[in-house]
N, CA and C atoms as an extended XYZ file, in Angstrom:
453
Properties=species:S:1:pos:R:3:atomname:S:1:resname:S:1:resid:I:1 pbc="F F F"
N       -10.834       15.216        8.163 N   MET     1
C       -10.724       15.189        6.759 CA  MET     1
C       -11.029       13.764        6.163 C   MET     1
N       -11.704       13.682        5.177 N   LYS     2
C       -12.060       12.333        4.491 CA  LYS     2
C       -10.724       11.727        3.850 C   LYS     2
N       -10.677       10.437        3.900 N   ALA     3
C        -9.430        9.800        3.318 CA  ALA     3
C        -9.894        8.370        2.940 C   ALA     3
N        -8.912        7.787        1.993 N   ILE     4
C        -8.920        6.444        1.743 CA  ILE     4
C        -7.449        5.871        2.067 C   ILE     4
N        -7.487        4.669        2.339 N   ILE     5
C        -6.177        3.983        2.547 CA  ILE     5
C        -5.897        3.092        1.474 C   ILE     5
N        -4.728        3.144        0.821 N   VAL     6
C        -4.411        2.359       -0.222 CA  VAL     6
C        -3.038        1.714       -0.095 C   VAL     6
N        -2.861        0.414       -0.158 N   ASP     7
C        -1.745       -0.306       -0.180 CA  ASP     7
C        -0.895       -0.176       -1.405 C   ASP     7
N         0.349       -0.470       -1.459 N   LEU     8
C         1.209       -0.154       -2.616 CA  LEU     8
C         1.452       -1.520       -3.362 C   LEU     8
N         2.297       -2.442       -2.872 N   ASP     9
C         2.735       -3.662       -3.571 CA  ASP     9
C         1.478       -4.499       -3.782 C   ASP     9
N         1.199       -4.915       -4.991 N   GLY    10
C         0.148       -5.698       -5.356 CA  GLY    10
C        -1.228       -5.007       -5.385 C   GLY    10
N        -1.230       -3.780       -5.119 N   THR    11
C        -2.467       -2.915       -5.200 CA  THR    11
C        -2.200       -1.719       -6.185 C   THR    11
N        -1.621       -0.691       -5.647 N   LEU    12
C        -1.313        0.469       -6.677 CA  LEU    12
C        -0.264        0.033       -7.563 C   LEU    12
N         0.705       -0.661       -7.133 N   CYS    13
C         2.019       -1.107       -7.865 CA  CYS    13
C         1.784       -2.545       -8.305 C   CYS    13
N         2.112       -2.779       -9.609 N   ASP    14
C         2.291       -4.156      -10.040 CA  ASP    14
C         3.568       -4.638       -9.686 C   ASP    14
N         3.673       -5.250       -8.556 N   SER    15
C         5.050       -5.749       -8.090 CA  SER    15
C         5.161       -7.220       -8.293 C   SER    15
N         4.447       -7.739       -9.165 N   THR    16
C         4.482       -9.243       -9.366 CA  THR    16
C         6.056       -9.670       -9.664 C   THR    16
N         6.676       -9.013      -10.468 N   SER    17
C         8.093       -9.427      -10.784 CA  SER    17
C         9.054       -9.411       -9.645 C   SER    17
N         8.666       -8.648       -8.578 N   ARG    18
C         9.411       -8.552       -7.401 CA  ARG    18
C         9.171       -9.599       -6.271 C   ARG    18
N         8.043      -10.288       -6.419 N   HIS    19
C         7.545      -11.095       -5.330 CA  HIS    19
C         8.513      -12.319       -5.153 C   HIS    19
N         9.011      -12.778       -6.181 N   LEU    20
C        10.011      -13.869       -5.909 CA  LEU    20
C        11.109      -13.521       -4.982 C   LEU    20
N        11.633      -12.319       -4.955 N   HIS    21
C        12.666      -11.836       -4.107 CA  HIS    21
C        12.127      -11.790       -2.723 C   HIS    21
N        10.757      -11.335       -2.660 N   ALA    22
C        10.140      -11.333       -1.213 CA  ALA    22
C        10.055      -12.647       -0.615 C   ALA    22
N         9.801      -13.609       -1.493 N   GLN    23
C         9.534      -15.113       -1.105 CA  GLN    23
C        10.762      -15.488       -0.588 C   GLN    23
N        11.973      -15.119       -1.180 N   LEU    24
C        13.250      -15.561       -0.682 CA  LEU    24
C        13.762      -14.616        0.458 C   LEU    24
N        13.016      -13.649        0.822 N   GLN    25
C        13.337      -12.679        1.924 CA  GLN    25
C        14.582      -11.842        1.537 C   GLN    25
N        14.854      -11.565        0.130 N   ASP    26
C        15.927      -10.915       -0.268 CA  ASP    26
C        15.369       -9.405       -0.528 C   ASP    26
N        15.204       -8.643        0.541 N   TRP    27
C        14.575       -7.457        0.645 CA  TRP    27
C        15.417       -6.337       -0.141 C   TRP    27
N        16.628       -6.455       -0.144 N   ASP    28
C        17.514       -5.494       -0.980 CA  ASP    28
C        17.045       -5.607       -2.505 C   ASP    28
N        16.861       -6.773       -3.048 N   LYS    29
C        16.530       -6.904       -4.418 CA  LYS    29
C        15.165       -6.478       -4.613 C   LYS    29
N        14.255       -6.898       -3.653 N   PHE    30
C        12.870       -6.501       -3.694 CA  PHE    30
C        12.725       -4.950       -3.824 C   PHE    30
N        13.372       -4.336       -2.967 N   TYR    31
C        13.233       -2.753       -2.892 CA  TYR    31
C        14.063       -2.151       -4.182 C   TYR    31
N        14.979       -2.800       -4.649 N   ALA    32
C        15.737       -2.229       -5.766 CA  ALA    32
C        14.844       -2.240       -6.990 C   ALA    32
N        13.790       -3.036       -7.134 N   GLY    33
C        12.882       -2.993       -8.215 CA  GLY    33
C        11.774       -2.016       -8.157 C   GLY    33
N        11.643       -1.344       -6.983 N   ILE    34
C        10.548       -0.381       -6.955 CA  ILE    34
C        10.432        0.658       -8.063 C   ILE    34
N        11.469        1.297       -8.570 N   PRO    35
C        11.343        2.266       -9.621 CA  PRO    35
C        10.792        1.758      -10.970 C   PRO    35
N        10.842        0.422      -11.102 N   TYR    36
C        10.534       -0.206      -12.364 CA  TYR    36
C         9.122       -0.757      -12.386 C   TYR    36
N         8.333       -0.718      -11.282 N   ASP    37
C         7.038       -1.388      -11.253 CA  ASP    37
C         6.025       -0.612      -12.114 C   ASP    37
N         5.234       -1.207      -12.966 N   PRO    38
C         4.176       -0.565      -13.638 CA  PRO    38
C         3.119       -0.229      -12.616 C   PRO    38
N         2.253        0.750      -12.937 N   ILE    39
C         1.215        1.070      -12.035 CA  ILE    39
C        -0.113        0.297      -12.519 C   ILE    39
N        -0.815       -0.088      -11.577 N   ASN    40
C        -2.125       -0.716      -11.890 CA  ASN    40
C        -3.184        0.406      -12.171 C   ASN    40
N        -3.501        0.564      -13.400 N   GLU    41
C        -4.304        1.694      -13.885 CA  GLU    41
C        -5.694        1.735      -13.201 C   GLU    41
N        -6.312        0.633      -12.817 N   TRP    42
C        -7.626        0.567      -12.244 CA  TRP    42
C        -7.412        1.250      -10.953 C   TRP    42
N        -6.285        0.990      -10.117 N   CYS    43
C        -6.167        1.542       -8.776 CA  CYS    43
C        -5.796        3.015       -8.968 C   CYS    43
N        -4.936        3.390       -9.932 N   LYS    44
C        -4.535        4.760      -10.230 CA  LYS    44
C        -5.926        5.590      -10.539 C   LYS    44
N        -6.813        5.026      -11.199 N   ASN    45
C        -8.097        5.796      -11.470 CA  ASN    45
C        -8.841        5.952      -10.171 C   ASN    45
N        -8.953        4.974       -9.357 N   ILE    46
C        -9.598        5.146       -8.091 CA  ILE    46
C        -8.990        6.287       -7.234 C   ILE    46
N        -7.707        6.139       -7.054 N   VAL    47
C        -6.935        7.100       -6.340 CA  VAL    47
C        -7.160        8.586       -6.779 C   VAL    47
N        -7.019        8.821       -8.104 N   GLU    48
C        -7.132       10.037       -8.630 CA  GLU    48
C        -8.561       10.547       -8.533 C   GLU    48
N        -9.627        9.568       -8.741 N   GLY    49
C       -10.922        9.972       -8.437 CA  GLY    49
C       -11.234       10.490       -7.194 C   GLY    49
N       -10.689        9.923       -6.096 N   TYR    50
C       -10.908       10.334       -4.722 CA  TYR    50
C       -10.149       11.673       -4.573 C   TYR    50
N        -8.923       11.714       -5.075 N   ALA    51
C        -8.142       13.034       -5.025 CA  ALA    51
C        -8.932       14.177       -5.547 C   ALA    51
N        -9.455       13.963       -6.723 N   TYR    52
C       -10.253       15.146       -7.302 CA  TYR    52
C       -11.411       15.466       -6.482 C   TYR    52
N       -11.876       14.639       -5.458 N   ARG    53
C       -13.055       14.943       -4.604 CA  ARG    53
C       -12.431       15.291       -3.255 C   ARG    53
N       -11.119       15.764       -3.233 N   ASN    54
C       -10.405       16.434       -2.042 CA  ASN    54
C       -10.309       15.475       -0.894 C   ASN    54
N       -10.183       14.115       -1.114 N   TYR    55
C        -9.929       13.204       -0.164 CA  TYR    55
C        -8.381       13.159        0.078 C   TYR    55
N        -7.846       12.844        1.283 N   LYS    56
C        -6.539       12.602        1.531 CA  LYS    56
C        -6.218       11.175        1.108 C   LYS    56
N        -5.213       10.906        0.484 N   ILE    57
C        -4.776        9.459        0.102 CA  ILE    57
C        -3.700        9.046        1.055 C   ILE    57
N        -4.077        8.015        1.859 N   LEU    58
C        -3.018        7.553        2.836 CA  LEU    58
C        -2.495        6.236        2.165 C   LEU    58
N        -1.355        6.268        1.833 N   PHE    59
C        -0.603        5.056        1.375 CA  PHE    59
C         0.027        4.307        2.618 C   PHE    59
N        -0.552        3.276        2.972 N   VAL    60
C        -0.055        2.546        4.177 CA  VAL    60
C         0.516        1.277        3.551 C   VAL    60
N         1.772        1.108        3.774 N   THR    61
C         2.531        0.007        3.053 CA  THR    61
C         3.423       -0.703        4.090 C   THR    61
N         3.705       -1.954        3.671 N   GLY    62
C         4.523       -2.832        4.528 CA  GLY    62
C         6.017       -2.441        4.252 C   GLY    62
N         6.237       -1.616        3.201 N   ARG    63
C         7.622       -1.331        2.839 CA  ARG    63
C         8.308       -0.657        4.088 C   ARG    63
N         9.641       -0.810        4.221 N   SER    64
C        10.377       -0.194        5.198 CA  SER    64
C        10.765        1.259        4.934 C   SER    64
N        11.070        1.918        5.890 N   GLU    65
C        11.487        3.417        5.814 CA  GLU    65
C        12.569        3.459        4.673 C   GLU    65
N        13.504        2.638        4.669 N   ARG    66
C        14.645        2.678        3.843 CA  ARG    66
C        14.216        2.767        2.213 C   ARG    66
N        13.004        2.312        1.963 N   ALA    67
C        12.446        2.462        0.582 CA  ALA    67
C        11.701        3.764        0.481 C   ALA    67
N        11.798        4.739        1.361 N   ARG    68
C        10.896        5.940        1.221 CA  ARG    68
C        11.246        6.757       -0.033 C   ARG    68
N        12.492        6.908       -0.208 N   LYS    69
C        12.905        7.851       -1.332 CA  LYS    69
C        12.367        7.322       -2.643 C   LYS    69
N        12.720        5.931       -2.906 N   ASP    70
C        12.320        5.407       -4.251 CA  ASP    70
C        10.766        5.423       -4.397 C   ASP    70
N        10.103        5.098       -3.170 N   THR    71
C         8.719        4.994       -3.166 CA  THR    71
C         8.034        6.393       -3.451 C   THR    71
N         8.562        7.359       -2.811 N   THR    72
C         8.076        8.760       -3.080 CA  THR    72
C         8.269        9.249       -4.535 C   THR    72
N         9.441        8.989       -5.048 N   GLN    73
C         9.742        9.250       -6.487 CA  GLN    73
C         8.821        8.596       -7.435 C   GLN    73
N         8.559        7.236       -7.090 N   TRP    74
C         7.640        6.395       -7.967 CA  TRP    74
C         6.210        7.049       -7.882 C   TRP    74
N         5.715        7.343       -6.686 N   LEU    75
C         4.402        7.936       -6.580 CA  LEU    75
C         4.415        9.298       -7.338 C   LEU    75
N         5.371       10.114       -7.144 N   ASN    76
C         5.338       11.434       -7.742 CA  ASN    76
C         5.348       11.385       -9.319 C   ASN    76
N         6.097       10.305       -9.845 N   SER    77
C         6.144       10.224      -11.260 CA  SER    77
C         4.938        9.474      -11.872 C   SER    77
N         4.141        8.739      -11.059 N   ASN    78
C         3.074        7.949      -11.598 CA  ASN    78
C         1.676        8.460      -11.392 C   ASN    78
N         1.530        9.467      -10.432 N   LEU    79
C         0.233       10.041      -10.170 CA  LEU    79
C         0.264       11.515      -10.555 C   LEU    79
N        -1.045       11.992      -10.792 N   ILE    80
C        -1.022       13.330      -11.081 CA  ILE    80
C        -0.724       14.227       -9.834 C   ILE    80
N        -0.217       15.458      -10.169 N   SER    81
C         0.384       16.277       -9.141 CA  SER    81
C        -0.640       16.636       -8.115 C   SER    81
N        -1.904       16.675       -8.460 N   GLN    82
C        -2.943       17.086       -7.477 CA  GLN    82
C        -3.309       16.073       -6.376 C   GLN    82
N        -2.728       14.984       -6.417 N   VAL    83
C        -2.889       13.852       -5.384 CA  VAL    83
C        -2.294       14.393       -3.990 C   VAL    83
N        -3.235       14.633       -3.041 N   ASN    84
C        -2.755       15.080       -1.802 CA  ASN    84
C        -2.557       13.754       -0.885 C   ASN    84
N        -1.332       13.266       -0.863 N   TYR    85
C        -1.113       11.972       -0.115 CA  TYR    85
C        -0.127       12.078        1.002 C   TYR    85
N        -0.238       11.039        1.829 N   GLU    86
C         0.730       10.775        2.901 CA  GLU    86
C         1.300        9.404        2.830 C   GLU    86
N         2.462        9.095        3.021 N   LEU    87
C         3.030        7.862        2.915 CA  LEU    87
C         3.415        7.467        4.307 C   LEU    87
N         2.824        6.235        4.624 N   MET    88
C         3.092        5.582        6.022 CA  MET    88
C         3.715        4.257        5.872 C   MET    88
N         4.964        4.160        6.436 N   MET    89
C         5.768        3.011        6.243 CA  MET    89
C         6.178        2.341        7.612 C   MET    89
N         6.628        1.011        7.452 N   ARG    90
C         7.095        0.417        8.673 CA  ARG    90
C         8.576        0.874        9.033 C   ARG    90
N         8.810        0.731       10.191 N   LYS    91
C        10.269        1.320       10.667 CA  LYS    91
C        11.197        0.131       10.099 C   LYS    91
N        12.376        0.574        9.762 N   ASP    92
C        13.434       -0.296        9.363 CA  ASP    92
C        13.729       -1.387       10.475 C   ASP    92
N        13.804       -2.504       10.107 N   GLY    93
C        14.202       -3.570       10.931 CA  GLY    93
C        12.965       -4.257       11.644 C   GLY    93
N        11.726       -3.732       11.356 N   ASP    94
C        10.508       -4.224       11.959 CA  ASP    94
C        10.099       -5.425       11.049 C   ASP    94
N        10.139       -6.569       11.547 N   LEU    95
C         9.950       -7.811       10.721 CA  LEU    95
C         8.441       -8.509       11.097 C   LEU    95
N         7.609       -7.715       11.923 N   ARG    96
C         6.426       -8.278       12.288 CA  ARG    96
C         5.497       -8.516       11.167 C   ARG    96
N         4.462       -9.288       11.240 N   PRO    97
C         3.466       -9.350       10.053 CA  PRO    97
C         3.014       -7.962        9.728 C   PRO    97
N         2.846       -7.819        8.420 N   THR    98
C         2.416       -6.525        7.910 CA  THR    98
C         1.025       -5.958        8.400 C   THR    98
N         0.084       -6.948        8.691 N   TRP    99
C        -1.132       -6.573        9.202 CA  TRP    99
C        -1.113       -6.002       10.564 C   TRP    99
N        -0.080       -6.424       11.305 N   ILE   100
C         0.133       -5.840       12.707 CA  ILE   100
C         0.727       -4.443       12.570 C   ILE   100
N         1.653       -4.248       11.704 N   VAL   101
C         2.296       -2.934       11.390 CA  VAL   101
C         1.221       -1.952       10.945 C   VAL   101
N         0.504       -2.362       10.132 N   LYS   102
C        -0.534       -1.383        9.519 CA  LYS   102
C        -1.684       -1.178       10.553 C   LYS   102
N        -1.977       -2.088       11.457 N   GLN   103
C        -2.985       -1.747       12.416 CA  GLN   103
C        -2.375       -0.751       13.398 C   GLN   103
N        -1.099       -0.841       13.714 N   GLU   104
C        -0.434        0.140       14.603 CA  GLU   104
C        -0.351        1.432       14.010 C   GLU   104
N        -0.089        1.482       12.644 N   ILE   105
C        -0.062        2.750       11.956 CA  ILE   105
C        -1.492        3.448       12.045 C   ILE   105
N        -2.459        2.603       11.887 N   TYR   106
C        -3.756        3.143       11.842 CA  TYR   106
C        -4.204        3.725       13.227 C   TYR   106
N        -3.846        2.907       14.187 N   SER   107
C        -4.137        3.373       15.557 CA  SER   107
C        -3.439        4.634       15.935 C   SER   107
N        -2.214        4.741       15.624 N   SER   108
C        -1.303        5.809       16.057 CA  SER   108
C        -1.415        7.149       15.173 C   SER   108
N        -1.818        6.916       13.926 N   GLN   109
C        -1.657        8.095       12.940 CA  GLN   109
C        -2.847        8.523       12.195 C   GLN   109
N        -3.847        7.508       12.125 N   ILE   110
C        -5.000        7.778       11.275 CA  ILE   110
C        -6.287        7.852       12.107 C   ILE   110
N        -6.603        6.905       13.076 N   ALA   111
C        -7.883        6.910       13.764 CA  ALA   111
C        -8.057        8.140       14.513 C   ALA   111
N        -9.059        8.876       14.315 N   GLY   112
C        -9.352       10.111       14.995 CA  GLY   112
C        -8.870       11.342       14.210 C   GLY   112
N        -7.914       11.086       13.294 N   ALA   113
C        -7.479       12.281       12.485 CA  ALA   113
C        -8.144       12.275       11.148 C   ALA   113
N        -8.615       11.028       10.665 N   TYR   114
C        -9.217       11.028        9.357 CA  TYR   114
C       -10.500       10.202        9.364 C   TYR   114
N       -11.287       10.631        8.568 N   GLU   115
C       -12.577        9.871        8.218 CA  GLU   115
C       -12.450        8.898        7.115 C   GLU   115
N       -12.017        7.622        7.333 N   VAL   116
C       -11.627        6.765        6.254 CA  VAL   116
C       -12.855        6.153        5.681 C   VAL   116
N       -13.049        6.275        4.370 N   GLU   117
C       -14.164        5.802        3.658 CA  GLU   117
C       -13.923        4.318        3.108 C   GLU   117
N       -12.713        4.137        2.697 N   LEU   118
C       -12.337        2.813        2.066 CA  LEU   118
C       -10.914        2.521        2.154 C   LEU   118
N       -10.626        1.195        2.303 N   CYS   119
C        -9.268        0.632        2.276 CA  CYS   119
C        -9.078       -0.231        1.051 C   CYS   119
N        -8.020       -0.157        0.416 N   ILE   120
C        -7.739       -1.100       -0.888 CA  ILE   120
C        -6.526       -1.779       -0.511 C   ILE   120
N        -6.561       -3.129       -0.552 N   ASP   121
C        -5.407       -3.966       -0.272 CA  ASP   121
C        -5.495       -5.297       -0.916 C   ASP   121
N        -4.435       -5.997       -1.224 N   ASP   122
C        -4.449       -7.212       -1.877 CA  ASP   122
C        -4.368       -8.512       -0.961 C   ASP   122
N        -4.060       -8.126        0.282 N   MET   123
C        -3.699       -9.337        1.201 CA  MET   123
C        -5.011       -9.692        2.172 C   MET   123
N        -5.390      -10.957        2.232 N   GLN   124
C        -6.495      -11.344        2.960 CA  GLN   124
C        -6.343      -10.922        4.452 C   GLN   124
N        -5.167      -11.125        5.015 N   ASP   125
C        -5.060      -10.839        6.608 CA  ASP   125
C        -5.219       -9.382        6.764 C   ASP   125
N        -4.692       -8.568        5.838 N   GLN   126
C        -4.776       -7.120        6.014 CA  GLN   126
C        -6.237       -6.641        5.821 C   GLN   126
N        -6.876       -7.203        4.897 N   CYS   127
C        -8.291       -6.797        4.641 CA  CYS   127
C        -9.155       -7.224        5.878 C   CYS   127
N        -8.821       -8.328        6.322 N   ASP   128
C        -9.620       -8.864        7.505 CA  ASP   128
C        -9.383       -7.824        8.713 C   ASP   128
N        -8.063       -7.264        8.891 N   MET   129
C        -7.749       -6.479        9.944 CA  MET   129
C        -8.509       -5.097        9.704 C   MET   129
N        -8.599       -4.622        8.483 N   TRP   130
C        -9.323       -3.387        8.228 CA  TRP   130
C       -10.802       -3.578        8.552 C   TRP   130
N       -11.354       -4.663        8.089 N   ARG   131
C       -12.798       -4.960        8.410 CA  ARG   131
C       -13.007       -5.120        9.944 C   ARG   131
N       -12.085       -5.734       10.603 N   ASN   132
C       -12.283       -5.927       12.134 CA  ASN   132
C       -12.196       -4.470       12.778 C   ASN   132
N       -11.614       -3.561       12.150 N   LEU   133
C       -11.617       -2.167       12.805 CA  LEU   133
C       -12.864       -1.447       12.329 C   LEU   133
N       -13.810       -2.045       11.540 N   GLY   134
C       -14.999       -1.476       11.211 CA  GLY   134
C       -14.963       -0.596        9.854 C   GLY   134
N       -13.861       -0.863        9.106 N   LEU   135
C       -13.740       -0.128        7.806 CA  LEU   135
C       -14.118       -0.983        6.619 C   LEU   135
N       -14.470       -0.320        5.574 N   VAL   136
C       -14.713       -1.118        4.382 CA  VAL   136
C       -13.364       -1.351        3.736 C   VAL   136
N       -13.263       -2.628        3.292 N   ALA   137
C       -11.921       -3.028        2.628 CA  ALA   137
C       -12.308       -3.699        1.279 C   ALA   137
N       -11.719       -3.160        0.316 N   LEU   138
C       -11.731       -3.678       -1.034 CA  LEU   138
C       -10.519       -4.585       -1.318 C   LEU   138
N       -10.766       -5.851       -1.403 N   GLN   139
C        -9.629       -6.849       -1.748 CA  GLN   139
C        -9.386       -6.922       -3.199 C   GLN   139
N        -8.375       -6.461       -3.809 N   CYS   140
C        -8.129       -6.486       -5.212 CA  CYS   140
C        -7.635       -7.636       -5.715 C   CYS   140
N        -6.881       -8.532       -4.907 N   ALA   141
C        -6.350       -9.769       -5.421 CA  ALA   141
C        -5.902      -10.404       -4.103 C   ALA   141
N        -5.574      -11.689       -4.222 N   ASN   142
C        -5.123      -12.486       -3.013 CA  ASN   142
C        -3.654      -12.797       -3.360 C   ASN   142
N        -2.885      -12.060       -2.602 N   TYR   143
C        -1.309      -12.273       -2.894 CA  TYR   143
C        -0.997      -13.766       -2.790 C   TYR   143
N        -1.505      -14.483       -1.795 N   ALA   144
C        -1.203      -16.007       -1.677 CA  ALA   144
C        -1.551      -16.663       -3.003 C   ALA   144
N        -2.592      -16.379       -3.611 N   MET   145
C        -2.902      -17.004       -4.926 CA  MET   145
C        -1.930      -16.520       -6.128 C   MET   145
N        -1.705      -15.200       -6.036 N   VAL   146
C        -0.893      -14.696       -7.105 CA  VAL   146
C         0.540      -15.310       -6.917 C   VAL   146
N         1.030      -15.387       -5.640 N   ASN   147
C         2.332      -15.922       -5.242 CA  ASN   147
C         2.517      -17.203       -5.790 C   ASN   147
N         1.544      -18.144       -5.595 N   SER   148
C         1.554      -19.542       -5.972 CA  SER   148
C         1.609      -19.767       -7.477 C   SER   148
N         1.305      -18.751       -8.242 N   SER   149
C         1.353      -18.844       -9.685 CA  SER   149
C         2.702      -18.306      -10.219 C   SER   149
N         3.530      -17.770       -9.427 N   ILE   150
C         4.852      -17.256       -9.721 CA  ILE   150
C         5.802      -18.311       -9.813 C   ILE   150
N         6.524      -18.537      -10.991 N   LYS   151
C         7.495      -19.542      -11.202 CA  LYS   151
C         8.884      -19.139      -10.948 C   LYS   151
Protein backbone atom coordinates (compact mmCIF):
# COMPACT_ATOMS: atom_id res chain seq x y z
CA MET A 1 0.00 0.00 0.00
CA LYS A 2 1.23 3.49 -0.83
CA ALA A 3 1.83 5.78 2.14
CA ILE A 4 3.33 9.03 3.33
CA ILE A 5 5.04 9.59 6.67
CA VAL A 6 4.12 12.77 8.53
CA ASP A 7 5.58 14.13 11.77
CA LEU A 8 3.27 15.88 14.23
CA ASP A 9 4.94 18.52 16.42
CA GLY A 10 6.22 21.37 14.28
CA THR A 11 4.83 19.76 11.14
CA LEU A 12 1.10 18.94 11.17
CA CYS A 13 0.67 20.57 14.61
CA ASP A 14 1.74 24.11 15.34
CA SER A 15 3.34 23.29 18.67
CA THR A 16 5.39 26.47 18.94
CA SER A 17 3.74 27.50 22.20
CA ARG A 18 4.69 24.14 23.76
CA HIS A 19 8.36 24.08 22.78
CA LEU A 20 9.46 26.09 25.80
CA HIS A 21 8.30 23.21 28.00
CA ALA A 22 10.19 20.73 25.83
CA GLN A 23 13.31 22.86 26.14
CA LEU A 24 12.94 22.59 29.91
CA GLN A 25 12.12 18.86 29.52
CA ASP A 26 8.81 19.38 31.29
CA TRP A 27 7.06 16.68 29.27
CA ASP A 28 3.88 16.71 31.39
CA LYS A 29 3.26 20.37 30.49
CA PHE A 30 4.34 19.76 26.91
CA TYR A 31 1.82 16.93 26.45
CA ALA A 32 -0.92 18.79 28.35
CA GLY A 33 -1.01 21.38 25.57
CA ILE A 34 -1.66 18.90 22.74
CA PRO A 35 -5.45 19.50 22.58
CA TYR A 36 -4.88 23.23 22.05
CA ASP A 37 -2.44 23.09 19.14
CA PRO A 38 -3.63 24.76 15.96
CA ILE A 39 -3.20 22.74 12.79
CA ASN A 40 -0.78 23.83 10.09
CA GLU A 41 -3.22 24.20 7.19
CA TRP A 42 -0.56 23.68 4.54
CA CYS A 43 0.26 20.26 6.01
CA LYS A 44 -3.41 19.38 6.51
CA ASN A 45 -3.96 20.07 2.81
CA ILE A 46 -1.11 17.73 1.85
CA VAL A 47 -2.35 14.97 4.19
CA GLU A 48 -5.93 15.21 2.98
CA GLY A 49 -4.81 15.35 -0.67
CA TYR A 50 -2.89 12.10 -0.27
CA ALA A 51 -5.79 10.58 1.69
CA TYR A 52 -8.15 11.35 -1.20
CA ARG A 53 -5.74 9.39 -3.42
CA ASN A 54 -6.09 6.38 -1.07
CA TYR A 55 -2.67 6.68 0.54
CA LYS A 56 -2.23 5.49 4.09
CA ILE A 57 -1.08 8.36 6.30
CA LEU A 58 1.56 7.22 8.79
CA PHE A 59 1.93 9.69 11.63
CA VAL A 60 5.37 8.85 13.03
CA THR A 61 6.00 10.99 16.08
CA GLY A 62 8.47 11.38 18.90
CA ARG A 63 5.57 11.69 21.34
CA SER A 64 5.31 8.99 24.00
CA GLU A 65 2.52 6.43 24.14
CA ARG A 66 1.11 8.25 27.16
CA ALA A 67 -0.01 11.00 24.77
CA ARG A 68 -1.89 8.59 22.45
CA LYS A 69 -5.41 9.44 23.66
CA ASP A 70 -5.00 13.23 23.35
CA THR A 71 -3.15 12.84 20.05
CA THR A 72 -5.83 10.60 18.55
CA GLN A 73 -8.58 12.97 19.67
CA TRP A 74 -6.68 15.90 18.17
CA LEU A 75 -6.20 14.09 14.84
CA ASN A 76 -9.84 13.01 14.68
CA SER A 77 -11.11 16.53 15.38
CA ASN A 78 -8.74 18.29 12.97
CA LEU A 79 -8.73 16.02 9.91
CA ILE A 80 -11.49 14.90 7.59
CA SER A 81 -12.97 11.55 8.57
CA GLN A 82 -11.80 9.88 5.35
CA VAL A 83 -8.14 10.04 6.35
CA ASN A 84 -6.93 6.46 6.75
CA TYR A 85 -4.10 6.84 9.22
CA GLU A 86 -1.95 4.96 11.67
CA LEU A 87 -0.30 6.61 14.67
CA MET A 88 3.17 5.34 15.58
CA MET A 89 4.70 6.58 18.83
CA ARG A 90 7.72 6.05 21.05
CA LYS A 91 7.38 3.79 24.07
CA ASP A 92 6.91 5.48 27.42
CA GLY A 93 10.26 6.09 29.11
CA ASP A 94 12.26 5.93 25.85
CA LEU A 95 14.50 9.00 25.97
CA ARG A 96 16.69 8.19 22.97
CA PRO A 97 16.99 10.79 20.22
CA THR A 98 13.82 10.96 18.14
CA TRP A 99 15.58 10.12 14.87
CA ILE A 100 16.69 6.79 16.36
CA VAL A 101 13.16 6.02 17.59
CA LYS A 102 11.68 6.88 14.19
CA GLN A 103 14.28 4.81 12.34
CA GLU A 104 13.41 1.85 14.56
CA ILE A 105 9.67 2.37 13.93
CA TYR A 106 10.38 2.50 10.20
CA SER A 107 12.44 -0.71 10.25
CA SER A 108 10.01 -2.68 12.40
CA GLN A 109 6.60 -1.43 11.21
CA ILE A 110 6.85 0.34 7.87
CA ALA A 111 9.64 -1.09 5.69
CA GLY A 112 8.28 -3.89 3.55
CA ALA A 113 4.68 -3.15 4.53
CA TYR A 114 4.26 0.21 2.78
CA GLU A 115 5.55 1.94 -0.33
CA VAL A 116 6.51 5.31 1.17
CA GLU A 117 6.38 8.17 -1.33
CA LEU A 118 7.20 11.09 0.95
CA CYS A 119 8.21 11.98 4.51
CA ILE A 120 7.40 15.39 6.01
CA ASP A 121 9.29 16.54 9.11
CA ASP A 122 10.65 19.72 10.68
CA MET A 123 13.85 18.34 12.18
CA GLN A 124 17.13 18.24 10.27
CA ASP A 125 18.40 15.03 11.89
CA GLN A 126 15.14 13.25 11.15
CA CYS A 127 15.06 14.40 7.52
CA ASP A 128 18.67 13.25 7.18
CA MET A 129 17.68 9.84 8.58
CA TRP A 130 14.75 9.51 6.11
CA ARG A 131 17.05 10.47 3.23
CA ASN A 132 19.73 8.02 4.38
CA LEU A 133 17.05 5.32 4.14
CA GLY A 134 16.51 6.31 0.50
CA LEU A 135 13.24 8.16 1.10
CA VAL A 136 12.20 11.60 -0.11
CA ALA A 137 12.01 14.01 2.84
CA LEU A 138 10.35 17.41 2.80
CA GLN A 139 11.72 19.57 5.60
CA CYS A 140 9.06 22.14 6.43
CA ALA A 141 11.01 24.07 9.08
CA ASN A 142 14.09 23.73 11.18
CA TYR A 143 13.14 23.26 14.82
CA ALA A 144 16.56 24.45 15.99
CA MET A 145 16.00 27.77 14.23
CA VAL A 146 12.39 28.04 15.44
CA ASN A 147 13.44 27.14 18.98
CA SER A 148 16.12 29.83 19.06
CA SER A 149 13.49 32.47 18.29
CA ILE A 150 11.20 31.44 21.18
CA LYS A 151 11.60 33.76 24.12
